SEVO-445611 format. One record per residue: y, z, x of N, C-alpha, C, O in turn; residue in three letters; residue number from 0. Coordinates in Angstrom, 3 decimals. Layout:
<rovexs>
<n.v: Y&n.w: Z&n.u: X&ca.v: Y&ca.w: Z&ca.u: X&c.v: Y&c.w: Z&c.u: X&o.v: Y&o.w: Z&o.u: X&resn: ala&resi: NUM>
...
</rovexs>
This chain:
<rovexs>
<n.v: -15.922&n.w: 7.385&n.u: 0.129&ca.v: -14.791&ca.w: 6.593&ca.u: -0.304&c.v: -13.513&c.w: 7.372&c.u: -0.004&o.v: -13.300&o.w: 8.477&o.u: -0.503&resn: met&resi: 0>
<n.v: -12.683&n.w: 6.768&n.u: 0.817&ca.v: -11.436&ca.w: 7.432&ca.u: 1.165&c.v: -10.462&c.w: 6.407&c.u: 1.712&o.v: -10.841&o.w: 5.347&o.u: 2.210&resn: ala&resi: 1>
<n.v: -9.199&n.w: 6.763&n.u: 1.600&ca.v: -8.160&ca.w: 5.947&ca.u: 2.216&c.v: -7.281&c.w: 6.885&c.u: 3.039&o.v: -6.795&o.w: 7.897&o.u: 2.533&resn: ile&resi: 2>
<n.v: -7.084&n.w: 6.545&n.u: 4.294&ca.v: -6.182&ca.w: 7.280&ca.u: 5.169&c.v: -4.924&c.w: 6.440&c.u: 5.330&o.v: -5.000&o.w: 5.259&o.u: 5.668&resn: ala&resi: 3>
<n.v: -3.765&n.w: 7.050&n.u: 5.087&ca.v: -2.505&ca.w: 6.311&ca.u: 5.091&c.v: -1.536&c.w: 6.937&c.u: 6.084&o.v: -1.412&o.w: 8.160&o.u: 6.152&resn: val&resi: 4>
<n.v: -0.853&n.w: 6.097&n.u: 6.851&ca.v: 0.219&ca.w: 6.531&ca.u: 7.734&c.v: 1.483&c.w: 5.803&c.u: 7.311&o.v: 1.527&o.w: 4.573&o.u: 7.317&resn: thr&resi: 5>
<n.v: 2.509&n.w: 6.555&n.u: 6.945&ca.v: 3.787&ca.w: 5.967&ca.u: 6.547&c.v: 4.710&c.w: 5.902&c.u: 7.754&o.v: 4.780&o.w: 6.851&o.u: 8.536&resn: phe&resi: 6>
<n.v: 5.416&n.w: 4.791&n.u: 7.909&ca.v: 6.442&ca.w: 4.708&ca.u: 8.944&c.v: 7.541&c.w: 5.697&c.u: 8.591&o.v: 7.833&o.w: 5.911&o.u: 7.415&resn: asp&resi: 7>
<n.v: 8.144&n.w: 6.294&n.u: 9.595&ca.v: 9.084&ca.w: 7.392&ca.u: 9.371&c.v: 10.376&c.w: 6.986&c.u: 8.676&o.v: 10.936&o.w: 7.767&o.u: 7.906&resn: glu&resi: 8>
<n.v: 10.853&n.w: 5.782&n.u: 8.936&ca.v: 12.155&ca.w: 5.395&ca.u: 8.398&c.v: 11.998&c.w: 4.366&c.u: 7.289&o.v: 11.369&o.w: 3.323&o.u: 7.468&resn: arg&resi: 9>
<n.v: 12.581&n.w: 4.681&n.u: 6.147&ca.v: 12.613&ca.w: 3.766&ca.u: 5.013&c.v: 13.799&c.w: 2.843&c.u: 5.180&o.v: 14.890&o.w: 3.303&o.u: 5.520&resn: val&resi: 10>
<n.v: 13.618&n.w: 1.553&n.u: 4.951&ca.v: 14.728&ca.w: 0.592&ca.u: 5.004&c.v: 15.344&c.w: 0.471&c.u: 3.628&o.v: 14.659&o.w: 0.632&o.u: 2.618&resn: ser&resi: 11>
<n.v: 16.634&n.w: 0.189&n.u: 3.584&ca.v: 17.328&ca.w: 0.036&ca.u: 2.308&c.v: 17.994&c.w: -1.319&c.u: 2.260&o.v: 18.690&o.w: -1.711&o.u: 3.197&resn: thr&resi: 12>
<n.v: 17.783&n.w: -2.042&n.u: 1.162&ca.v: 18.405&ca.w: -3.331&ca.u: 0.892&c.v: 19.101&c.w: -3.211&c.u: -0.451&o.v: 18.458&o.w: -3.271&o.u: -1.499&resn: phe&resi: 13>
<n.v: 20.423&n.w: -3.042&n.u: -0.420&ca.v: 21.148&ca.w: -2.830&ca.u: -1.671&c.v: 20.672&c.w: -1.544&c.u: -2.317&o.v: 20.776&o.w: -0.475&o.u: -1.716&resn: gly&resi: 14>
<n.v: 20.149&n.w: -1.630&n.u: -3.539&ca.v: 19.649&ca.w: -0.439&ca.u: -4.225&c.v: 18.124&c.w: -0.319&c.u: -4.148&o.v: 17.529&o.w: 0.482&o.u: -4.869&resn: asn&resi: 15>
<n.v: 17.494&n.w: -1.107&n.u: -3.284&ca.v: 16.036&ca.w: -1.086&ca.u: -3.142&c.v: 15.650&c.w: -0.438&c.u: -1.809&o.v: 16.332&o.w: -0.616&o.u: -0.799&resn: met&resi: 16>
<n.v: 14.553&n.w: 0.313&n.u: -1.823&ca.v: 13.989&ca.w: 0.915&ca.u: -0.617&c.v: 12.719&c.w: 0.155&c.u: -0.241&o.v: 11.975&o.w: -0.293&o.u: -1.114&resn: his&resi: 17>
<n.v: 12.479&n.w: 0.015&n.u: 1.046&ca.v: 11.265&ca.w: -0.633&ca.u: 1.546&c.v: 10.516&c.w: 0.380&c.u: 2.401&o.v: 11.050&o.w: 0.912&o.u: 3.374&resn: val&resi: 18>
<n.v: 9.265&n.w: 0.636&n.u: 2.019&ca.v: 8.398&ca.w: 1.577&ca.u: 2.727&c.v: 7.288&c.w: 0.772&c.u: 3.390&o.v: 6.677&o.w: -0.088&o.u: 2.755&resn: val&resi: 19>
<n.v: 7.026&n.w: 1.047&n.u: 4.664&ca.v: 5.962&ca.w: 0.353&ca.u: 5.390&c.v: 5.004&c.w: 1.371&c.u: 5.982&o.v: 5.325&o.w: 2.553&o.u: 6.112&resn: thr&resi: 20>
<n.v: 3.820&n.w: 0.886&n.u: 6.339&ca.v: 2.842&ca.w: 1.768&ca.u: 6.969&c.v: 1.515&c.w: 1.072&c.u: 7.169&o.v: 1.410&o.w: -0.149&o.u: 7.051&resn: gly&resi: 21>
<n.v: 0.506&n.w: 1.864&n.u: 7.474&ca.v: -0.835&ca.w: 1.331&ca.u: 7.698&c.v: -1.846&c.w: 2.172&c.u: 6.922&o.v: -1.555&o.w: 3.297&o.u: 6.515&resn: ser&resi: 22>
<n.v: -3.026&n.w: 1.612&n.u: 6.725&ca.v: -4.070&ca.w: 2.320&ca.u: 5.979&c.v: -5.437&c.w: 1.920&c.u: 6.517&o.v: -5.599&o.w: 0.866&o.u: 7.131&resn: phe&resi: 23>
<n.v: -6.412&n.w: 2.783&n.u: 6.274&ca.v: -7.805&ca.w: 2.500&ca.u: 6.576&c.v: -8.639&c.w: 2.909&c.u: 5.370&o.v: -8.591&o.w: 4.059&o.u: 4.934&resn: thr&resi: 24>
<n.v: -9.397&n.w: 1.971&n.u: 4.840&ca.v: -10.325&ca.w: 2.252&ca.u: 3.753&c.v: -11.687&c.w: 2.491&c.u: 4.403&o.v: -12.205&o.w: 1.619&o.u: 5.101&resn: ile&resi: 25>
<n.v: -12.264&n.w: 3.670&n.u: 4.176&ca.v: -13.540&ca.w: 3.988&ca.u: 4.811&c.v: -14.577&c.w: 4.371&c.u: 3.760&o.v: -14.242&o.w: 4.688&o.u: 2.619&resn: ser&resi: 26>
<n.v: -15.822&n.w: 4.335&n.u: 4.163&ca.v: -16.907&ca.w: 4.685&ca.u: 3.260&c.v: -17.513&c.w: 3.456&c.u: 2.611&o.v: -17.426&o.w: 2.351&o.u: 3.148&resn: gly&resi: 27>
<n.v: -18.121&n.w: 3.650&n.u: 1.466&ca.v: -18.837&ca.w: 2.563&ca.u: 0.794&c.v: -17.961&c.w: 1.748&c.u: -0.138&o.v: -18.428&o.w: 0.772&o.u: -0.725&resn: thr&resi: 28>
<n.v: -16.698&n.w: 2.130&n.u: -0.284&ca.v: -15.805&ca.w: 1.420&ca.u: -1.194&c.v: -14.969&c.w: 0.389&c.u: -0.437&o.v: -14.577&o.w: 0.602&o.u: 0.710&resn: ser&resi: 29>
<n.v: -14.709&n.w: -0.725&n.u: -1.105&ca.v: -13.802&ca.w: -1.721&ca.u: -0.539&c.v: -12.477&c.w: -1.730&c.u: -1.293&o.v: -11.627&o.w: -2.586&o.u: -1.045&resn: ser&resi: 30>
<n.v: -12.296&n.w: -0.777&n.u: -2.219&ca.v: -11.064&ca.w: -0.689&ca.u: -2.995&c.v: -10.628&c.w: 0.773&c.u: -3.089&o.v: -11.453&o.w: 1.665&o.u: -3.284&resn: ala&resi: 31>
<n.v: -9.337&n.w: 1.003&n.u: -2.951&ca.v: -8.787&ca.w: 2.353&ca.u: -3.047&c.v: -7.379&c.w: 2.285&c.u: -3.630&o.v: -6.810&o.w: 1.204&o.u: -3.786&resn: glu&resi: 32>
<n.v: -6.823&n.w: 3.457&n.u: -3.951&ca.v: -5.477&ca.w: 3.563&ca.u: -4.513&c.v: -4.537&c.w: 4.116&c.u: -3.448&o.v: -4.809&o.w: 5.152&o.u: -2.842&resn: val&resi: 33>
<n.v: -3.435&n.w: 3.417&n.u: -3.230&ca.v: -2.389&ca.w: 3.834&ca.u: -2.299&c.v: -1.306&c.w: 4.537&c.u: -3.106&o.v: -0.673&o.w: 3.920&o.u: -3.962&resn: leu&resi: 34>
<n.v: -1.091&n.w: 5.810&n.u: -2.845&ca.v: -0.116&ca.w: 6.620&ca.u: -3.591&c.v: 1.212&c.w: 6.630&c.u: -2.837&o.v: 1.300&o.w: 7.142&o.u: -1.721&resn: asp&resi: 35>
<n.v: 2.236&n.w: 6.064&n.u: -3.456&ca.v: 3.571&ca.w: 6.007&ca.u: -2.849&c.v: 4.562&c.w: 6.925&c.u: -3.566&o.v: 5.769&o.w: 6.817&o.u: -3.348&resn: leu&resi: 36>
<n.v: 4.071&n.w: 7.823&n.u: -4.414&ca.v: 4.950&ca.w: 8.644&ca.u: -5.242&c.v: 5.853&c.w: 9.584&c.u: -4.439&o.v: 6.902&o.w: 9.988&o.u: -4.939&resn: ser&resi: 37>
<n.v: 5.472&n.w: 9.942&n.u: -3.206&ca.v: 6.349&ca.w: 10.772&ca.u: -2.369&c.v: 7.506&c.w: 9.975&c.u: -1.778&o.v: 8.452&o.w: 10.559&o.u: -1.250&resn: asp&resi: 38>
<n.v: 7.441&n.w: 8.649&n.u: -1.861&ca.v: 8.439&ca.w: 7.789&ca.u: -1.225&c.v: 9.220&c.w: 6.919&c.u: -2.205&o.v: 10.388&o.w: 6.616&o.u: -1.963&resn: his&resi: 39>
<n.v: 8.594&n.w: 6.517&n.u: -3.301&ca.v: 9.250&ca.w: 5.650&ca.u: -4.275&c.v: 9.025&c.w: 6.169&c.u: -5.697&o.v: 7.952&o.w: 6.677&o.u: -6.022&resn: leu&resi: 40>
<n.v: 10.045&n.w: 6.036&n.u: -6.532&ca.v: 9.921&ca.w: 6.410&ca.u: -7.937&c.v: 9.364&c.w: 5.288&c.u: -8.781&o.v: 8.764&o.w: 5.530&o.u: -9.828&resn: gly&resi: 41>
<n.v: 9.556&n.w: 4.068&n.u: -8.335&ca.v: 9.044&ca.w: 2.877&ca.u: -9.008&c.v: 8.763&c.w: 1.820&c.u: -7.952&o.v: 9.604&o.w: 1.567&o.u: -7.089&resn: thr&resi: 42>
<n.v: 7.594&n.w: 1.203&n.u: -8.011&ca.v: 7.243&ca.w: 0.113&ca.u: -7.102&c.v: 7.435&c.w: -1.203&c.u: -7.833&o.v: 6.940&o.w: -1.376&o.u: -8.946&resn: ile&resi: 43>
<n.v: 8.151&n.w: -2.131&n.u: -7.214&ca.v: 8.341&ca.w: -3.453&ca.u: -7.804&c.v: 7.513&c.w: -4.522&c.u: -7.109&o.v: 7.195&o.w: -5.551&o.u: -7.706&resn: tyr&resi: 44>
<n.v: 7.162&n.w: -4.281&n.u: -5.846&ca.v: 6.401&ca.w: -5.277&ca.u: -5.101&c.v: 5.641&c.w: -4.589&c.u: -3.987&o.v: 6.139&o.w: -3.638&o.u: -3.384&resn: ser&resi: 45>
<n.v: 4.422&n.w: -5.072&n.u: -3.709&ca.v: 3.661&ca.w: -4.574&ca.u: -2.569&c.v: 2.935&c.w: -5.732&c.u: -1.913&o.v: 2.415&o.w: -6.620&o.u: -2.588&resn: ile&resi: 46>
<n.v: 2.907&n.w: -5.712&n.u: -0.596&ca.v: 2.219&ca.w: -6.731&ca.u: 0.198&c.v: 1.285&c.w: -6.010&c.u: 1.158&o.v: 1.670&o.w: -5.015&o.u: 1.773&resn: thr&resi: 47>
<n.v: 0.058&n.w: -6.509&n.u: 1.290&ca.v: -0.893&ca.w: -5.944&ca.u: 2.253&c.v: -1.463&c.w: -7.056&c.u: 3.112&o.v: -1.611&o.w: -8.194&o.u: 2.665&resn: val&resi: 48>
<n.v: -1.781&n.w: -6.714&n.u: 4.347&ca.v: -2.429&ca.w: -7.636&ca.u: 5.280&c.v: -3.481&c.w: -6.861&c.u: 6.052&o.v: -3.249&o.w: -5.723&o.u: 6.462&resn: asn&resi: 49>
<n.v: -4.640&n.w: -7.481&n.u: 6.250&ca.v: -5.692&ca.w: -6.866&ca.u: 7.049&c.v: -5.351&c.w: -6.933&c.u: 8.522&o.v: -4.637&o.w: -7.836&o.u: 8.957&resn: gly&resi: 50>
<n.v: -5.859&n.w: -5.977&n.u: 9.295&ca.v: -5.615&ca.w: -5.988&ca.u: 10.734&c.v: -6.575&c.w: -6.922&c.u: 11.465&o.v: -6.442&o.w: -7.143&o.u: 12.668&resn: thr&resi: 51>
<n.v: -7.536&n.w: -7.464&n.u: 10.733&ca.v: -8.383&ca.w: -8.533&ca.u: 11.280&c.v: -8.336&c.w: -9.693&c.u: 10.275&o.v: -7.375&o.w: -9.789&o.u: 9.511&resn: asp&resi: 52>
<n.v: -9.300&n.w: -10.537&n.u: 10.253&ca.v: -9.260&ca.w: -11.686&ca.u: 9.347&c.v: -9.805&c.w: -11.392&c.u: 7.952&o.v: -10.078&o.w: -12.321&o.u: 7.193&resn: asn&resi: 53>
<n.v: -9.965&n.w: -10.137&n.u: 7.607&ca.v: -10.467&ca.w: -9.767&ca.u: 6.292&c.v: -9.413&c.w: -10.021&c.u: 5.220&o.v: -8.253&o.w: -9.636&o.u: 5.375&resn: thr&resi: 54>
<n.v: -9.820&n.w: -10.665&n.u: 4.143&ca.v: -8.899&ca.w: -10.898&ca.u: 3.038&c.v: -8.657&c.w: -9.593&c.u: 2.292&o.v: -9.581&o.w: -8.814&o.u: 2.061&resn: gln&resi: 55>
<n.v: -7.393&n.w: -9.365&n.u: 1.916&ca.v: -7.010&ca.w: -8.177&ca.u: 1.151&c.v: -5.972&c.w: -8.570&c.u: 0.127&o.v: -5.220&o.w: -9.526&o.u: 0.317&resn: met&resi: 56>
<n.v: -5.940&n.w: -7.824&n.u: -0.957&ca.v: -4.854&ca.w: -7.992&ca.u: -1.915&c.v: -4.559&c.w: -6.646&c.u: -2.574&o.v: -5.391&o.w: -5.738&o.u: -2.583&resn: his&resi: 57>
<n.v: -3.355&n.w: -6.548&n.u: -3.121&ca.v: -2.918&ca.w: -5.330&ca.u: -3.794&c.v: -2.305&c.w: -5.706&c.u: -5.126&o.v: -1.771&o.w: -6.803&o.u: -5.294&resn: ala&resi: 58>
<n.v: -2.388&n.w: -4.787&n.u: -6.068&ca.v: -1.788&ca.w: -5.037&ca.u: -7.370&c.v: -1.346&c.w: -3.714&c.u: -7.991&o.v: -1.878&o.w: -2.646&o.u: -7.687&resn: trp&resi: 59>
<n.v: -0.358&n.w: -3.826&n.u: -8.866&ca.v: 0.147&ca.w: -2.686&ca.u: -9.622&c.v: -0.500&c.w: -2.726&c.u: -11.002&o.v: -0.637&o.w: -3.796&o.u: -11.595&resn: leu&resi: 60>
<n.v: -0.893&n.w: -1.578&n.u: -11.507&ca.v: -1.535&ca.w: -1.518&ca.u: -12.812&c.v: -0.525&c.w: -1.679&c.u: -13.940&o.v: -0.834&o.w: -2.286&o.u: -14.965&resn: thr&resi: 61>
<n.v: 0.683&n.w: -1.141&n.u: -13.762&ca.v: 1.668&ca.w: -1.157&ca.u: -14.835&c.v: 3.076&c.w: -1.159&c.u: -14.236&o.v: 3.273&o.w: -0.747&o.u: -13.093&resn: asp&resi: 62>
<n.v: 4.031&n.w: -1.617&n.u: -15.004&ca.v: 5.432&ca.w: -1.584&ca.u: -14.597&c.v: 5.849&c.w: -0.127&c.u: -14.416&o.v: 5.548&o.w: 0.718&o.u: -15.259&resn: val&resi: 63>
<n.v: 6.530&n.w: 0.158&n.u: -13.334&ca.v: 6.984&ca.w: 1.516&ca.u: -13.077&c.v: 5.983&c.w: 2.381&c.u: -12.334&o.v: 6.198&o.w: 3.583&o.u: -12.179&resn: gly&resi: 64>
<n.v: 4.896&n.w: 1.786&n.u: -11.875&ca.v: 3.882&ca.w: 2.536&ca.u: -11.133&c.v: 4.426&c.w: 3.111&c.u: -9.833&o.v: 5.377&o.w: 2.585&o.u: -9.255&resn: asp&resi: 65>
<n.v: 3.808&n.w: 4.197&n.u: -9.383&ca.v: 4.074&ca.w: 4.741&ca.u: -8.053&c.v: 2.815&c.w: 4.678&c.u: -7.198&o.v: 2.774&o.w: 5.232&o.u: -6.100&resn: thr&resi: 66>
<n.v: 1.789&n.w: 4.000&n.u: -7.709&ca.v: 0.562&ca.w: 3.776&ca.u: -6.947&c.v: 0.217&c.w: 2.291&c.u: -6.989&o.v: 0.614&o.w: 1.571&o.u: -7.904&resn: thr&resi: 67>
<n.v: -0.522&n.w: 1.853&n.u: -5.988&ca.v: -0.968&ca.w: 0.459&ca.u: -5.939&c.v: -2.457&c.w: 0.448&c.u: -5.605&o.v: -2.936&o.w: 1.298&o.u: -4.854&resn: ala&resi: 68>
<n.v: -3.170&n.w: -0.495&n.u: -6.151&ca.v: -4.587&ca.w: -0.675&ca.u: -5.859&c.v: -4.722&c.w: -1.663&c.u: -4.715&o.v: -4.061&o.w: -2.701&o.u: -4.708&resn: asn&resi: 69>
<n.v: -5.575&n.w: -1.345&n.u: -3.748&ca.v: -5.822&ca.w: -2.231&ca.u: -2.611&c.v: -7.299&c.w: -2.583&c.u: -2.600&o.v: -8.154&o.w: -1.705&o.u: -2.707&resn: ile&resi: 70>
<n.v: -7.596&n.w: -3.862&n.u: -2.471&ca.v: -8.976&ca.w: -4.352&ca.u: -2.439&c.v: -9.170&c.w: -5.184&c.u: -1.180&o.v: -8.392&o.w: -6.096&o.u: -0.902&resn: lys&resi: 71>
<n.v: -10.209&n.w: -4.863&n.u: -0.424&ca.v: -10.567&ca.w: -5.625&ca.u: 0.773&c.v: -11.855&c.w: -6.386&c.u: 0.498&o.v: -12.631&o.w: -6.006&o.u: -0.379&resn: ala&resi: 72>
<n.v: -12.080&n.w: -7.449&n.u: 1.239&ca.v: -13.279&ca.w: -8.263&ca.u: 1.062&c.v: -14.523&c.w: -7.586&c.u: 1.632&o.v: -15.636&o.w: -8.068&o.u: 1.422&resn: ala&resi: 73>
<n.v: -14.350&n.w: -6.477&n.u: 2.350&ca.v: -15.486&ca.w: -5.762&ca.u: 2.936&c.v: -15.139&c.w: -4.276&c.u: 3.038&o.v: -13.982&o.w: -3.889&o.u: 2.877&resn: ala&resi: 74>
<n.v: -16.144&n.w: -3.457&n.u: 3.303&ca.v: -15.942&ca.w: -2.014&ca.u: 3.464&c.v: -15.407&c.w: -1.698&c.u: 4.854&o.v: -15.460&o.w: -2.526&o.u: 5.763&resn: asn&resi: 75>
<n.v: -14.888&n.w: -0.476&n.u: 4.997&ca.v: -14.420&ca.w: 0.044&ca.u: 6.286&c.v: -13.419&c.w: -0.888&c.u: 6.963&o.v: -13.646&o.w: -1.344&o.u: 8.084&resn: asp&resi: 76>
<n.v: -12.322&n.w: -1.167&n.u: 6.284&ca.v: -11.307&ca.w: -2.079&ca.u: 6.811&c.v: -9.947&c.w: -1.398&c.u: 6.885&o.v: -9.663&o.w: -0.450&o.u: 6.153&resn: lys&resi: 77>
<n.v: -9.115&n.w: -1.910&n.u: 7.792&ca.v: -7.763&ca.w: -1.385&ca.u: 7.982&c.v: -6.747&c.w: -2.466&c.u: 7.683&o.v: -7.058&o.w: -3.657&o.u: 7.705&resn: ser&resi: 78>
<n.v: -5.523&n.w: -2.032&n.u: 7.400&ca.v: -4.464&ca.w: -2.996&ca.u: 7.148&c.v: -3.099&c.w: -2.357&c.u: 7.224&o.v: -2.967&o.w: -1.165&o.u: 7.505&resn: gly&resi: 79>
<n.v: -2.093&n.w: -3.156&n.u: 6.973&ca.v: -0.710&ca.w: -2.704&ca.u: 6.924&c.v: -0.139&c.w: -3.054&c.u: 5.549&o.v: -0.631&o.w: -3.959&o.u: 4.875&resn: ile&resi: 80>
<n.v: 0.904&n.w: -2.328&n.u: 5.142&ca.v: 1.507&ca.w: -2.589&ca.u: 3.833&c.v: 3.020&c.w: -2.533&c.u: 3.906&o.v: 3.596&o.w: -1.940&o.u: 4.818&resn: phe&resi: 81>
<n.v: 3.650&n.w: -3.162&n.u: 2.927&ca.v: 5.085&ca.w: -3.083&ca.u: 2.718&c.v: 5.300&c.w: -2.992&c.u: 1.220&o.v: 4.866&o.w: -3.874&o.u: 0.478&resn: met&resi: 82>
<n.v: 5.961&n.w: -1.943&n.u: 0.764&ca.v: 6.226&ca.w: -1.749&ca.u: -0.666&c.v: 7.732&c.w: -1.668&c.u: -0.885&o.v: 8.448&o.w: -1.064&o.u: -0.086&resn: ala&resi: 83>
<n.v: 8.208&n.w: -2.271&n.u: -1.958&ca.v: 9.626&ca.w: -2.266&ca.u: -2.278&c.v: 9.819&c.w: -1.698&c.u: -3.678&o.v: 9.079&o.w: -2.041&o.u: -4.600&resn: met&resi: 84>
<n.v: 10.811&n.w: -0.831&n.u: -3.834&ca.v: 11.084&ca.w: -0.252&ca.u: -5.141&c.v: 12.293&c.w: 0.650&c.u: -5.106&o.v: 13.053&o.w: 0.657&o.u: -4.138&resn: gly&resi: 85>
<n.v: 12.467&n.w: 1.418&n.u: -6.181&ca.v: 13.562&ca.w: 2.380&ca.u: -6.281&c.v: 13.056&c.w: 3.757&c.u: -5.898&o.v: 11.900&o.w: 4.105&o.u: -6.141&resn: his&resi: 86>
<n.v: 13.923&n.w: 4.516&n.u: -5.310&ca.v: 13.591&ca.w: 5.887&ca.u: -4.928&c.v: 13.608&c.w: 6.715&c.u: -6.173&o.v: 13.357&o.w: 7.919&o.u: -6.117&resn: arg&resi: 87>
</rovexs>
């Protein structure tokens, strides 16, 4: 069970919000992993994920003010892209 994450180098800014984008690969026997954004955002307000194939994926925050997000894929060993918005 592991998640490999690549963050895009440049963070976009919209007013007082930062947008972080990147890609991930969930490998091993797990179809769910935690994406840690604490090096890039102090608080996450929204996250969107999409699979790189037709695999369904979704992400959710456990609590208000989180710096991590949970990602769940419909199958194991899947890749996707993400976009997270929050405060630095």
